[in-house]
PDB file of N, H, CA, C and O in Angstrom:
ATOM      1  N   MET A   1      32.289  52.544 102.275  1.00  0.00           N
ATOM      2  CA  MET A   1      33.295  53.535 102.604  1.00  0.00           C
ATOM      3  C   MET A   1      33.338  54.631 101.542  1.00  0.00           C
ATOM      4  O   MET A   1      33.454  55.816 101.853  1.00  0.00           O
ATOM      5  N   ARG A   2      33.243  54.211 100.292  1.00  0.00           N
ATOM      6  H   ARG A   2      33.149  53.248 100.039  1.00  0.00           H
ATOM      7  CA  ARG A   2      33.294  55.163  99.187  1.00  0.00           C
ATOM      8  C   ARG A   2      32.106  56.122  99.243  1.00  0.00           C
ATOM      9  O   ARG A   2      32.280  57.335  99.132  1.00  0.00           O
ATOM     10  N   ASN A   3      30.905  55.581  99.416  1.00  0.00           N
ATOM     11  H   ASN A   3      30.764  54.595  99.507  1.00  0.00           H
ATOM     12  CA  ASN A   3      29.711  56.425  99.472  1.00  0.00           C
ATOM     13  C   ASN A   3      29.774  57.403 100.640  1.00  0.00           C
ATOM     14  O   ASN A   3      29.429  58.574 100.485  1.00  0.00           O
ATOM     15  N   ARG A   4      30.208  56.937 101.797  1.00  0.00           N
ATOM     16  H   ARG A   4      30.488  55.985 101.923  1.00  0.00           H
ATOM     17  CA  ARG A   4      30.318  57.807 102.963  1.00  0.00           C
ATOM     18  C   ARG A   4      31.294  58.951 102.679  1.00  0.00           C
ATOM     19  O   ARG A   4      31.009  60.109 102.984  1.00  0.00           O
ATOM     20  N   LEU A   5      32.450  58.616 102.091  1.00  0.00           N
ATOM     21  H   LEU A   5      32.682  57.675 101.843  1.00  0.00           H
ATOM     22  CA  LEU A   5      33.446  59.639 101.782  1.00  0.00           C
ATOM     23  C   LEU A   5      32.869  60.705 100.860  1.00  0.00           C
ATOM     24  O   LEU A   5      32.996  61.897 101.137  1.00  0.00           O
ATOM     25  N   PHE A   6      32.234  60.287  99.765  1.00  0.00           N
ATOM     26  H   PHE A   6      32.130  59.318  99.539  1.00  0.00           H
ATOM     27  CA  PHE A   6      31.705  61.256  98.801  1.00  0.00           C
ATOM     28  C   PHE A   6      30.519  62.035  99.354  1.00  0.00           C
ATOM     29  O   PHE A   6      30.297  63.181  98.963  1.00  0.00           O
ATOM     30  N   ASN A   7      29.755  61.430 100.255  1.00  0.00           N
ATOM     31  H   ASN A   7      29.935  60.499 100.572  1.00  0.00           H
ATOM     32  CA  ASN A   7      28.671  62.175 100.904  1.00  0.00           C
ATOM     33  C   ASN A   7      29.234  63.269 101.805  1.00  0.00           C
ATOM     34  O   ASN A   7      28.678  64.365 101.878  1.00  0.00           O
ATOM     35  N   GLU A   8      30.331  62.973 102.487  1.00  0.00           N
ATOM     36  H   GLU A   8      30.783  62.083 102.428  1.00  0.00           H
ATOM     37  CA  GLU A   8      30.953  63.940 103.399  1.00  0.00           C
ATOM     38  C   GLU A   8      31.830  64.952 102.666  1.00  0.00           C
ATOM     39  O   GLU A   8      31.878  66.124 103.039  1.00  0.00           O
ATOM     40  N   GLN A   9      32.526  64.493 101.616  1.00  0.00           N
ATOM     41  H   GLN A   9      32.487  63.541 101.312  1.00  0.00           H
ATOM     42  CA  GLN A   9      33.457  65.346 100.873  1.00  0.00           C
ATOM     43  C   GLN A   9      33.284  65.096  99.372  1.00  0.00           C
ATOM     44  O   GLN A   9      34.009  64.280  98.803  1.00  0.00           O
ATOM     45  N   PRO A  10      32.356  65.769  98.732  1.00  0.00           N
ATOM     46  CA  PRO A  10      32.070  65.486  97.318  1.00  0.00           C
ATOM     47  C   PRO A  10      33.083  66.060  96.321  1.00  0.00           C
ATOM     48  O   PRO A  10      33.044  65.716  95.140  1.00  0.00           O
ATOM     49  N   LEU A  11      33.988  66.930  96.782  1.00  0.00           N
ATOM     50  H   LEU A  11      34.020  67.210  97.742  1.00  0.00           H
ATOM     51  CA  LEU A  11      34.918  67.581  95.861  1.00  0.00           C
ATOM     52  C   LEU A  11      36.339  67.070  96.030  1.00  0.00           C
ATOM     53  O   LEU A  11      36.738  66.634  97.110  1.00  0.00           O
ATOM     54  N   CYS A  12      37.092  67.132  94.943  1.00  0.00           N
ATOM     55  H   CYS A  12      36.768  67.486  94.065  1.00  0.00           H
ATOM     56  CA  CYS A  12      38.494  66.715  94.932  1.00  0.00           C
ATOM     57  C   CYS A  12      39.309  67.653  95.820  1.00  0.00           C
ATOM     58  O   CYS A  12      39.317  68.867  95.615  1.00  0.00           O
ATOM     59  N   VAL A  13      39.995  67.076  96.812  1.00  0.00           N
ATOM     60  H   VAL A  13      39.989  66.090  96.979  1.00  0.00           H
ATOM     61  CA  VAL A  13      40.761  67.897  97.749  1.00  0.00           C
ATOM     62  C   VAL A  13      41.977  68.554  97.090  1.00  0.00           C
ATOM     63  O   VAL A  13      42.353  69.662  97.473  1.00  0.00           O
ATOM     64  N   LEU A  14      42.590  67.900  96.120  1.00  0.00           N
ATOM     65  H   LEU A  14      42.284  67.000  95.809  1.00  0.00           H
ATOM     66  CA  LEU A  14      43.757  68.491  95.457  1.00  0.00           C
ATOM     67  C   LEU A  14      43.350  69.644  94.544  1.00  0.00           C
ATOM     68  O   LEU A  14      44.051  70.654  94.476  1.00  0.00           O
ATOM     69  N   CYS A  15      42.238  69.506  93.849  1.00  0.00           N
ATOM     70  H   CYS A  15      41.669  68.686  93.904  1.00  0.00           H
ATOM     71  CA  CYS A  15      41.732  70.612  93.033  1.00  0.00           C
ATOM     72  C   CYS A  15      41.381  71.801  93.921  1.00  0.00           C
ATOM     73  O   CYS A  15      41.685  72.944  93.578  1.00  0.00           O
ATOM     74  N   MET A  16      40.746  71.539  95.052  1.00  0.00           N
ATOM     75  H   MET A  16      40.499  70.611  95.330  1.00  0.00           H
ATOM     76  CA  MET A  16      40.365  72.622  95.954  1.00  0.00           C
ATOM     77  C   MET A  16      41.592  73.396  96.434  1.00  0.00           C
ATOM     78  O   MET A  16      41.528  74.614  96.599  1.00  0.00           O
ATOM     79  N   LYS A  17      42.712  72.695  96.660  1.00  0.00           N
ATOM     80  H   LYS A  17      42.763  71.705  96.526  1.00  0.00           H
ATOM     81  CA  LYS A  17      43.947  73.381  97.072  1.00  0.00           C
ATOM     82  C   LYS A  17      44.446  74.323  95.989  1.00  0.00           C
ATOM     83  O   LYS A  17      45.131  75.304  96.280  1.00  0.00           O
ATOM     84  N   GLU A  18      44.100  74.025  94.730  1.00  0.00           N
ATOM     85  H   GLU A  18      43.543  73.228  94.494  1.00  0.00           H
ATOM     86  CA  GLU A  18      44.513  74.855  93.589  1.00  0.00           C
ATOM     87  C   GLU A  18      43.437  75.861  93.186  1.00  0.00           C
ATOM     88  O   GLU A  18      43.585  76.556  92.181  1.00  0.00           O
ATOM     89  N   GLY A  19      42.357  75.943  93.965  1.00  0.00           N
ATOM     90  H   GLY A  19      42.237  75.378  94.781  1.00  0.00           H
ATOM     91  CA  GLY A  19      41.299  76.897  93.673  1.00  0.00           C
ATOM     92  C   GLY A  19      40.292  76.427  92.640  1.00  0.00           C
ATOM     93  O   GLY A  19      39.509  77.224  92.124  1.00  0.00           O
ATOM     94  N   ARG A  20      40.308  75.127  92.334  1.00  0.00           N
ATOM     95  H   ARG A  20      40.944  74.479  92.753  1.00  0.00           H
ATOM     96  CA  ARG A  20      39.359  74.571  91.362  1.00  0.00           C
ATOM     97  C   ARG A  20      38.260  73.810  92.102  1.00  0.00           C
ATOM     98  O   ARG A  20      38.470  73.301  93.203  1.00  0.00           O
ATOM     99  N   THR A  21      37.092  73.745  91.480  1.00  0.00           N
ATOM    100  H   THR A  21      36.921  74.158  90.586  1.00  0.00           H
ATOM    101  CA  THR A  21      35.983  72.981  92.022  1.00  0.00           C
ATOM    102  C   THR A  21      35.704  71.825  91.069  1.00  0.00           C
ATOM    103  O   THR A  21      35.188  72.025  89.969  1.00  0.00           O
ATOM    104  N   THR A  22      36.051  70.615  91.501  1.00  0.00           N
ATOM    105  H   THR A  22      36.470  70.453  92.394  1.00  0.00           H
ATOM    106  CA  THR A  22      35.891  69.428  90.663  1.00  0.00           C
ATOM    107  C   THR A  22      35.265  68.319  91.502  1.00  0.00           C
ATOM    108  O   THR A  22      35.694  68.068  92.629  1.00  0.00           O
ATOM    109  N   VAL A  23      34.265  67.666  90.960  1.00  0.00           N
ATOM    110  H   VAL A  23      33.917  67.870  90.045  1.00  0.00           H
ATOM    111  CA  VAL A  23      33.620  66.563  91.667  1.00  0.00           C
ATOM    112  C   VAL A  23      34.598  65.401  91.788  1.00  0.00           C
ATOM    113  O   VAL A  23      35.267  65.033  90.822  1.00  0.00           O
ATOM    114  N   ALA A  24      34.671  64.832  92.977  1.00  0.00           N
ATOM    115  H   ALA A  24      34.127  65.130  93.761  1.00  0.00           H
ATOM    116  CA  ALA A  24      35.536  63.674  93.224  1.00  0.00           C
ATOM    117  C   ALA A  24      34.856  62.409  92.732  1.00  0.00           C
ATOM    118  O   ALA A  24      33.647  62.237  92.884  1.00  0.00           O
ATOM    119  N   THR A  25      35.647  61.531  92.143  1.00  0.00           N
ATOM    120  H   THR A  25      36.629  61.671  92.019  1.00  0.00           H
ATOM    121  CA  THR A  25      35.134  60.240  91.666  1.00  0.00           C
ATOM    122  C   THR A  25      35.978  59.068  92.163  1.00  0.00           C
ATOM    123  O   THR A  25      35.618  57.908  91.960  1.00  0.00           O
ATOM    124  N   ILE A  26      37.103  59.372  92.815  1.00  0.00           N
ATOM    125  H   ILE A  26      37.396  60.314  92.980  1.00  0.00           H
ATOM    126  CA  ILE A  26      38.049  58.344  93.247  1.00  0.00           C
ATOM    127  C   ILE A  26      38.229  58.413  94.755  1.00  0.00           C
ATOM    128  O   ILE A  26      38.479  59.484  95.308  1.00  0.00           O
ATOM    129  N   ARG A  27      38.103  57.269  95.420  1.00  0.00           N
ATOM    130  H   ARG A  27      37.900  56.398  94.971  1.00  0.00           H
ATOM    131  CA  ARG A  27      38.465  57.168  96.845  1.00  0.00           C
ATOM    132  C   ARG A  27      39.940  56.788  96.867  1.00  0.00           C
ATOM    133  O   ARG A  27      40.299  55.647  96.578  1.00  0.00           O
ATOM    134  N   ASP A  28      40.780  57.740  97.209  1.00  0.00           N
ATOM    135  H   ASP A  28      40.488  58.667  97.444  1.00  0.00           H
ATOM    136  CA  ASP A  28      42.226  57.559  97.150  1.00  0.00           C
ATOM    137  C   ASP A  28      42.791  57.269  98.531  1.00  0.00           C
ATOM    138  O   ASP A  28      42.335  57.819  99.533  1.00  0.00           O
ATOM    139  N   HIS A  29      43.790  56.398  98.566  1.00  0.00           N
ATOM    140  H   HIS A  29      44.161  55.951  97.751  1.00  0.00           H
ATOM    141  CA  HIS A  29      44.543  56.165  99.799  1.00  0.00           C
ATOM    142  C   HIS A  29      45.688  57.164  99.827  1.00  0.00           C
ATOM    143  O   HIS A  29      46.536  57.167  98.935  1.00  0.00           O
ATOM    144  N   ILE A  30      45.717  58.007 100.842  1.00  0.00           N
ATOM    145  H   ILE A  30      45.028  58.005 101.567  1.00  0.00           H
ATOM    146  CA  ILE A  30      46.754  59.030 100.968  1.00  0.00           C
ATOM    147  C   ILE A  30      48.124  58.359 100.976  1.00  0.00           C
ATOM    148  O   ILE A  30      49.007  58.730 100.202  1.00  0.00           O
ATOM    149  N   ILE A  31      48.297  57.383 101.840  1.00  0.00           N
ATOM    150  H   ILE A  31      47.580  57.081 102.468  1.00  0.00           H
ATOM    151  CA  ILE A  31      49.490  56.530 101.833  1.00  0.00           C
ATOM    152  C   ILE A  31      49.057  55.236 101.143  1.00  0.00           C
ATOM    153  O   ILE A  31      48.193  54.527 101.659  1.00  0.00           O
ATOM    154  N   PRO A  32      49.634  54.919  99.998  1.00  0.00           N
ATOM    155  CA  PRO A  32      49.204  53.738  99.264  1.00  0.00           C
ATOM    156  C   PRO A  32      49.238  52.465 100.121  1.00  0.00           C
ATOM    157  O   PRO A  32      50.095  52.303 100.989  1.00  0.00           O
ATOM    158  N   LEU A  33      48.295  51.583  99.856  1.00  0.00           N
ATOM    159  H   LEU A  33      47.598  51.714  99.151  1.00  0.00           H
ATOM    160  CA  LEU A  33      48.266  50.306 100.573  1.00  0.00           C
ATOM    161  C   LEU A  33      49.579  49.565 100.384  1.00  0.00           C
ATOM    162  O   LEU A  33      50.067  48.916 101.309  1.00  0.00           O
ATOM    163  N   ALA A  34      50.159  49.657  99.182  1.00  0.00           N
ATOM    164  H   ALA A  34      49.763  50.184  98.430  1.00  0.00           H
ATOM    165  CA  ALA A  34      51.422  48.970  98.887  1.00  0.00           C
ATOM    166  C   ALA A  34      52.587  49.518  99.712  1.00  0.00           C
ATOM    167  O   ALA A  34      53.627  48.872  99.842  1.00  0.00           O
ATOM    168  N   GLU A  35      52.399  50.715 100.265  1.00  0.00           N
ATOM    169  H   GLU A  35      51.555  51.240 100.159  1.00  0.00           H
ATOM    170  CA  GLU A  35      53.442  51.323 101.093  1.00  0.00           C
ATOM    171  C   GLU A  35      53.086  51.259 102.577  1.00  0.00           C
ATOM    172  O   GLU A  35      53.697  51.935 103.404  1.00  0.00           O
ATOM    173  N   GLY A  36      52.100  50.445 102.894  1.00  0.00           N
ATOM    174  H   GLY A  36      51.603  49.896 102.222  1.00  0.00           H
ATOM    175  CA  GLY A  36      51.745  50.227 104.294  1.00  0.00           C
ATOM    176  C   GLY A  36      50.623  51.078 104.839  1.00  0.00           C
ATOM    177  O   GLY A  36      50.354  51.051 106.040  1.00  0.00           O
ATOM    178  N   GLY A  37      49.966  51.826 103.985  1.00  0.00           N
ATOM    179  H   GLY A  37      50.185  51.848 103.010  1.00  0.00           H
ATOM    180  CA  GLY A  37      48.852  52.652 104.449  1.00  0.00           C
ATOM    181  C   GLY A  37      47.648  51.797 104.812  1.00  0.00           C
ATOM    182  O   GLY A  37      47.398  50.779 104.168  1.00  0.00           O
ATOM    183  N   PRO A  38      46.900  52.196 105.835  1.00  0.00           N
ATOM    184  CA  PRO A  38      45.722  51.431 106.235  1.00  0.00           C
ATOM    185  C   PRO A  38      44.547  51.669 105.286  1.00  0.00           C
ATOM    186  O   PRO A  38      44.440  52.727 104.666  1.00  0.00           O
ATOM    187  N   ASP A  39      43.679  50.683 105.185  1.00  0.00           N
ATOM    188  H   ASP A  39      43.766  49.823 105.688  1.00  0.00           H
ATOM    189  CA  ASP A  39      42.476  50.797 104.362  1.00  0.00           C
ATOM    190  C   ASP A  39      41.324  51.221 105.263  1.00  0.00           C
ATOM    191  O   ASP A  39      40.384  50.463 105.503  1.00  0.00           O
ATOM    192  N   ASP A  40      41.423  52.456 105.756  1.00  0.00           N
ATOM    193  H   ASP A  40      42.186  53.071 105.561  1.00  0.00           H
ATOM    194  CA  ASP A  40      40.362  52.980 106.609  1.00  0.00           C
ATOM    195  C   ASP A  40      40.213  54.482 106.387  1.00  0.00           C
ATOM    196  O   ASP A  40      40.942  55.074 105.591  1.00  0.00           O
ATOM    197  N   GLU A  41      39.272  55.089 107.089  1.00  0.00           N
ATOM    198  H   GLU A  41      38.679  54.608 107.736  1.00  0.00           H
ATOM    199  CA  GLU A  41      38.939  56.495 106.850  1.00  0.00           C
ATOM    200  C   GLU A  41      40.045  57.469 107.242  1.00  0.00           C
ATOM    201  O   GLU A  41      40.010  58.629 106.831  1.00  0.00           O
ATOM    202  N   THR A  42      41.022  57.028 108.024  1.00  0.00           N
ATOM    203  H   THR A  42      41.050  56.086 108.358  1.00  0.00           H
ATOM    204  CA  THR A  42      42.126  57.918 108.379  1.00  0.00           C
ATOM    205  C   THR A  42      43.111  58.088 107.233  1.00  0.00           C
ATOM    206  O   THR A  42      43.969  58.970 107.276  1.00  0.00           O
ATOM    207  N   ASN A  43      42.995  57.247 106.207  1.00  0.00           N
ATOM    208  H   ASN A  43      42.298  56.531 106.173  1.00  0.00           H
ATOM    209  CA  ASN A  43      43.950  57.243 105.103  1.00  0.00           C
ATOM    210  C   ASN A  43      43.246  57.378 103.759  1.00  0.00           C
ATOM    211  O   ASN A  43      43.668  56.774 102.772  1.00  0.00           O
ATOM    212  N   GLU A  44      42.189  58.159 103.717  1.00  0.00           N
ATOM    213  H   GLU A  44      41.847  58.649 104.518  1.00  0.00           H
ATOM    214  CA  GLU A  44      41.464  58.311 102.461  1.00  0.00           C
ATOM    215  C   GLU A  44      41.203  59.773 102.177  1.00  0.00           C
ATOM    216  O   GLU A  44      41.099  60.610 103.075  1.00  0.00           O
ATOM    217  N   GLN A  45      41.101  60.044 100.875  1.00  0.00           N
ATOM    218  H   GLN A  45      41.186  59.365 100.147  1.00  0.00           H
ATOM    219  CA  GLN A  45      40.757  61.395 100.429  1.00  0.00           C
ATOM    220  C   GLN A  45      40.020  61.281  99.105  1.00  0.00           C
ATOM    221  O   GLN A  45      40.269  60.354  98.335  1.00  0.00           O
ATOM    222  N   PRO A  46      39.117  62.215  98.833  1.00  0.00           N
ATOM    223  CA  PRO A  46      38.407  62.209  97.560  1.00  0.00           C
ATOM    224  C   PRO A  46      39.218  62.939  96.490  1.00  0.00           C
ATOM    225  O   PRO A  46      39.683  64.058  96.707  1.00  0.00           O
ATOM    226  N   LEU A  47      39.380  62.301  95.345  1.00  0.00           N
ATOM    227  H   LEU A  47      39.002  61.392  95.168  1.00  0.00           H
ATOM    228  CA  LEU A  47      40.096  62.910  94.220  1.00  0.00           C
ATOM    229  C   LEU A  47      39.275  62.800  92.945  1.00  0.00           C
ATOM    230  O   LEU A  47      38.417  61.926  92.821  1.00  0.00           O
ATOM    231  N   CYS A  48      39.542  63.689  92.004  1.00  0.00           N
ATOM    232  H   CYS A  48      40.239  64.399  92.105  1.00  0.00           H
ATOM    233  CA  CYS A  48      38.998  63.550  90.656  1.00  0.00           C
ATOM    234  C   CYS A  48      39.919  62.597  89.883  1.00  0.00           C
ATOM    235  O   CYS A  48      41.004  62.261  90.357  1.00  0.00           O
ATOM    236  N   GLN A  49      39.491  62.172  88.715  1.00  0.00           N
ATOM    237  H   GLN A  49      38.609  62.445  88.331  1.00  0.00           H
ATOM    238  CA  GLN A  49      40.281  61.229  87.932  1.00  0.00           C
ATOM    239  C   GLN A  49      41.641  61.805  87.553  1.00  0.00           C
ATOM    240  O   GLN A  49      42.652  61.107  87.634  1.00  0.00           O
ATOM    241  N   ALA A  50      41.676  63.066  87.141  1.00  0.00           N
ATOM    242  H   ALA A  50      40.855  63.633  87.075  1.00  0.00           H
ATOM    243  CA  ALA A  50      42.944  63.672  86.710  1.00  0.00           C
ATOM    244  C   ALA A  50      43.953  63.742  87.857  1.00  0.00           C
ATOM    245  O   ALA A  50      45.128  63.428  87.665  1.00  0.00           O
ATOM    246  N   CYS A  51      43.514  64.145  89.028  1.00  0.00           N
ATOM    247  H   CYS A  51      42.560  64.400  89.184  1.00  0.00           H
ATOM    248  CA  CYS A  51      44.433  64.224  90.178  1.00  0.00           C
ATOM    249  C   CYS A  51      44.858  62.834  90.620  1.00  0.00           C
ATOM    250  O   CYS A  51      46.006  62.628  91.013  1.00  0.00           O
ATOM    251  N   SER A  52      43.944  61.887  90.557  1.00  0.00           N
ATOM    252  H   SER A  52      43.011  62.055  90.238  1.00  0.00           H
ATOM    253  CA  SER A  52      44.292  60.509  90.910  1.00  0.00           C
ATOM    254  C   SER A  52      45.342  59.961  89.952  1.00  0.00           C
ATOM    255  O   SER A  52      46.301  59.318  90.379  1.00  0.00           O
ATOM    256  N   ASP A  53      45.165  60.212  88.665  1.00  0.00           N
ATOM    257  H   ASP A  53      44.387  60.735  88.317  1.00  0.00           H
ATOM    258  CA  ASP A  53      46.133  59.746  87.671  1.00  0.00           C
ATOM    259  C   ASP A  53      47.513  60.351  87.914  1.00  0.00           C
ATOM    260  O   ASP A  53      48.524  59.653  87.828  1.00  0.00           O
ATOM    261  N   ALA A  54      47.556  61.647  88.217  1.00  0.00           N
ATOM    262  H   ALA A  54      46.736  62.214  88.287  1.00  0.00           H
ATOM    263  CA  ALA A  54      48.836  62.312  88.467  1.00  0.00           C
ATOM    264  C   ALA A  54      49.490  61.765  89.736  1.00  0.00           C
ATOM    265  O   ALA A  54      50.701  61.542  89.756  1.00  0.00           O
ATOM    266  N   LYS A  55      48.721  61.552  90.776  1.00  0.00           N
ATOM    267  H   LYS A  55      47.738  61.734  90.760  1.00  0.00           H
ATOM    268  CA  LYS A  55      49.252  61.018  92.030  1.00  0.00           C
ATOM    269  C   LYS A  55      49.757  59.598  91.829  1.00  0.00           C
ATOM    270  O   LYS A  55      50.813  59.233  92.346  1.00  0.00           O
ATOM    271  N   THR A  56      49.016  58.803  91.087  1.00  0.00           N
ATOM    272  H   THR A  56      48.158  59.099  90.667  1.00  0.00           H
ATOM    273  CA  THR A  56      49.422  57.426  90.800  1.00  0.00           C
ATOM    274  C   THR A  56      50.738  57.395  90.029  1.00  0.00           C
ATOM    275  O   THR A  56      51.590  56.547  90.294  1.00  0.00           O
ATOM    276  N   ALA A  57      50.911  58.306  89.083  1.00  0.00           N
ATOM    277  H   ALA A  57      50.219  58.995  88.868  1.00  0.00           H
ATOM    278  CA  ALA A  57      52.155  58.356  88.306  1.00  0.00           C
ATOM    279  C   ALA A  57      53.345  58.665  89.212  1.00  0.00           C
ATOM    280  O   ALA A  57      54.407  58.062  89.058  1.00  0.00           O
ATOM    281  N   VAL A  58      53.182  59.587  90.146  1.00  0.00           N
ATOM    282  H   VAL A  58      52.319  60.076  90.271  1.00  0.00           H
ATOM    283  CA  VAL A  58      54.255  59.919  91.092  1.00  0.00           C
ATOM    284  C   VAL A  58      54.563  58.711  91.979  1.00  0.00           C
ATOM    285  O   VAL A  58      55.730  58.405  92.226  1.00  0.00           O
ATOM    286  N   GLU A  59      53.533  58.030  92.452  1.00  0.00           N
ATOM    287  H   GLU A  59      52.585  58.278  92.251  1.00  0.00           H
ATOM    288  CA  GLU A  59      53.727  56.856  93.304  1.00  0.00           C
ATOM    289  C   GLU A  59      54.422  55.729  92.540  1.00  0.00           C
ATOM    290  O   GLU A  59      55.288  55.046  93.086  1.00  0.00           O
ATOM    291  N   ALA A  60      54.045  55.540  91.291  1.00  0.00           N
ATOM    292  H   ALA A  60      53.341  56.096  90.848  1.00  0.00           H
ATOM    293  CA  ALA A  60      54.663  54.498  90.468  1.00  0.00           C
ATOM    294  C   ALA A  60      56.142  54.798  90.251  1.00  0.00           C
ATOM    295  O   ALA A  60      56.977  53.896  90.313  1.00  0.00           O
ATOM    296  N   GLN A  61      56.464  56.060  89.997  1.00  0.00           N
ATOM    297  H   GLN A  61      55.786  56.793  89.946  1.00  0.00           H
ATOM    298  CA  GLN A  61      57.869  56.451  89.827  1.00  0.00           C
ATOM    299  C   GLN A  61      58.650  56.191  91.112  1.00  0.00           C
ATOM    300  O   GLN A  61      59.772  55.687  91.072  1.00  0.00           O
ATOM    301  N   ARG A  62      58.060  56.533  92.234  1.00  0.00           N
ATOM    302  H   ARG A  62      57.148  56.943  92.266  1.00  0.00           H
ATOM    303  CA  ARG A  62      58.704  56.297  93.523  1.00  0.00           C
ATOM    304  C   ARG A  62      58.955  54.806  93.725  1.00  0.00           C
ATOM    305  O   ARG A  62      60.001  54.417  94.244  1.00  0.00           O
ATOM    306  N   GLY A  63      58.013  53.982  93.322  1.00  0.00           N
ATOM    307  H   GLY A  63      57.163  54.298  92.900  1.00  0.00           H
ATOM    308  CA  GLY A  63      58.162  52.532  93.423  1.00  0.00           C
ATOM    309  C   GLY A  63      59.285  52.016  92.531  1.00  0.00           C
ATOM    310  O   GLY A  63      60.044  51.134  92.934  1.00  0.00           O
ATOM    311  N   ARG A  64      59.393  52.562  91.315  1.00  0.00           N
ATOM    312  H   ARG A  64      58.777  53.278  90.988  1.00  0.00           H
ATOM    313  CA  ARG A  64      60.456  52.139  90.404  1.00  0.00           C
ATOM    314  C   ARG A  64      61.827  52.532  90.951  1.00  0.00           C
ATOM    315  O   ARG A  64      62.803  51.806  90.762  1.00  0.00           O
ATOM    316  N   GLU A  65      61.901  53.657  91.615  1.00  0.00           N
ATOM    317  H   GLU A  65      61.108  54.247  91.768  1.00  0.00           H
ATOM    318  CA  GLU A  65      63.182  54.126  92.155  1.00  0.00           C
ATOM    319  C   GLU A  65      63.640  53.283  93.337  1.00  0.00           C
ATOM    320  O   GLU A  65      64.834  53.247  93.634  1.00  0.00           O
ATOM    321  N   ARG A  66      62.731  52.612  94.009  1.00  0.00           N
ATOM    322  H   ARG A  66      61.761  52.642  93.767  1.00  0.00           H
ATOM    323  CA  ARG A  66      63.096  51.761  95.137  1.00  0.00           C
ATOM    324  C   ARG A  66      63.715  50.435  94.704  1.00  0.00           C
ATOM    325  O   ARG A  66      64.403  49.776  95.485  1.00  0.00           O
ATOM    326  N   ILE A  67      63.468  50.055  93.471  1.00  0.00           N
ATOM    327  H   ILE A  67      62.909  50.590  92.836  1.00  0.00           H
ATOM    328  CA  ILE A  67      63.948  48.739  93.001  1.00  0.00           C
ATOM    329  C   ILE A  67      65.421  48.751  92.770  1.00  0.00           C
ATOM    330  O   ILE A  67      65.993  47.734  92.375  1.00  0.00           O
TER     331      ILE A  67
END
């Protein structure tokens, strides 16, 4: 799944929205698995490490607020 994603979309989608060109290295779940997102191609996006880290931090904060 990871190889197919990067072959089809080699660049980080969040960087591209900001006008940057960065190679993607992370297969990210748009809706986290822990929040009920499916582990399939409808719920994946390519991210760079920096964007993945930032997204993970937001998701972790959201998880802490639910407790």
